[in-house]
Structure formats: C-alpha cells, structure tokens
C-alpha positions in Angstrom: -77.1 291.9 87.6 -74.7 289.1 87.0 -71.0 289.8 86.1 -68.1 287.7 85.0 -64.3 288.2 85.1 -63.3 288.7 81.5 -59.7 288.9 80.4 -58.3 291.5 78.0 -55.7 290.8 75.3 -53.6 293.4 73.5 -53.3 297.1 73.9 -52.9 298.9 77.2 -55.2 296.5 79.0 -53.2 293.4 78.1 -53.2 290.8 80.8 -55.8 292.4 83.0 -59.3 291.2 83.7 -62.3 293.1 84.7 -65.8 292.2 86.0 -68.1 292.8 83.0 -71.9 292.9 83.4 -73.6 290.1 81.4 -76.6 290.7 79.2 -79.9 288.8 79.4 -78.5 285.9 77.4 -75.5 285.5 79.8 -72.9 287.0 77.4 -70.9 290.2 77.8 -71.4 293.0 75.2 -69.8 292.6 71.8 -67.7 295.8 72.2 -66.3 297.3 75.3 -65.2 300.9 75.2 -62.8 302.4 77.8 -62.5 306.2 78.0 -59.0 307.3 79.0 -58.8 310.9 80.2 -56.3 313.2 78.5 -53.6 314.7 80.8 -53.8 318.0 79.0 -57.5 318.3 79.6 -58.5 317.5 76.0 -61.1 315.0 74.9 -60.6 311.5 76.3 -59.0 308.7 74.2 -61.4 305.7 73.8 -59.9 302.2 73.8 -62.1 299.7 71.9 -62.1 296.0 72.6 -64.0 293.3 70.7 -65.5 290.2 72.2 -64.1 286.9 70.9 -64.6 283.3 72.1 -61.9 282.2 74.6 -62.2 278.5 73.5 -64.6 276.1 71.8 -66.1 272.9 73.1 -65.0 269.7 71.4 -68.3 268.2 70.5 -70.5 271.0 69.4 -68.0 273.8 68.9 -69.8 276.2 71.2 -67.9 279.0 72.8 -66.5 278.3 76.3 -66.2 281.7 77.8 -65.3 285.0 76.3 -62.3 287.4 76.2 -61.8 290.9 74.7 -59.2 291.6 72.0 -57.9 295.1 71.3 -59.2 296.8 68.2 -56.7 299.6 67.5 -58.8 301.1 64.6 -61.8 301.2 66.9 -64.4 301.0 64.1 -68.0 301.1 65.2 -69.9 297.8 64.7 -72.3 298.1 61.7 -75.0 296.5 63.8 -77.0 293.6 62.3 -75.7 292.2 59.0 -78.6 290.8 57.0 -78.0 288.5 54.0 -79.7 291.0 51.8 -77.6 293.9 53.0 -75.2 295.6 50.7 -71.6 294.6 51.2 -69.1 297.0 52.7 -67.7 299.3 50.1 -64.2 298.0 49.8 -62.0 298.2 46.6 -61.6 294.9 44.9 -59.6 293.7 41.9 -62.7 292.9 39.8 -63.6 295.7 37.3 -67.2 296.8 37.0 -69.4 295.4 34.2 -70.7 292.1 33.2 -68.4 289.0 33.2 -69.1 288.4 29.5 -68.2 291.9 28.4 -65.2 292.2 26.1 -63.3 295.4 26.0 -61.7 295.9 22.7 
C-alpha cells in the first residue's frame, strides 16, 4: 500500500504530519479519526479531522495535495449527497407555505 505524509491543522495535532495510507484513487480518506485514550480509564475521546485541498493548480484548478483540518464538532459524514436527496433539516427564515399565500 502506498502512503503519503499528510499535514494536520488545528486541534491537538496542529503542525504534525503523519503517513496516511492512500486509497485506490491515490487520495487519503475524507475523514481521519484519532482515538485518544482517557487517563481515568473511561471511553476514549475521538479527534476528527476532515480532508481539504492543500492548494490548487493554476490552469485547471485541480487539488495539489491534501491536508487535514480539525473538526471540533466531529459530525459524521452523511455519505453520498445526491441531487435528489432531501436537504439537511436546518432552520431557515422562510416560513412554510406557498410564496403567494397571504396571511390576513
């Protein structure tokens, strides 16, 4: 298996780089989870890092290498996002109903 030195930014791993195994397409995984054992013997704390491009090429805008940025919330990736998938349930300022409805 091929690996690549990948830098980490933010969080406890800031400034370090680790050899990360590359997938079949030559890219590291989208998320990298690091379990940190608890001193008191409790469940380990898991640090979550997300893959982002390190830089982009000038002509085509393709990523030139990868790095990991700290994700303090550590949300799980929702997997594939298809165009016909329902959007994430987030509150917005638009009230429900049709745009032409008049209330009153």
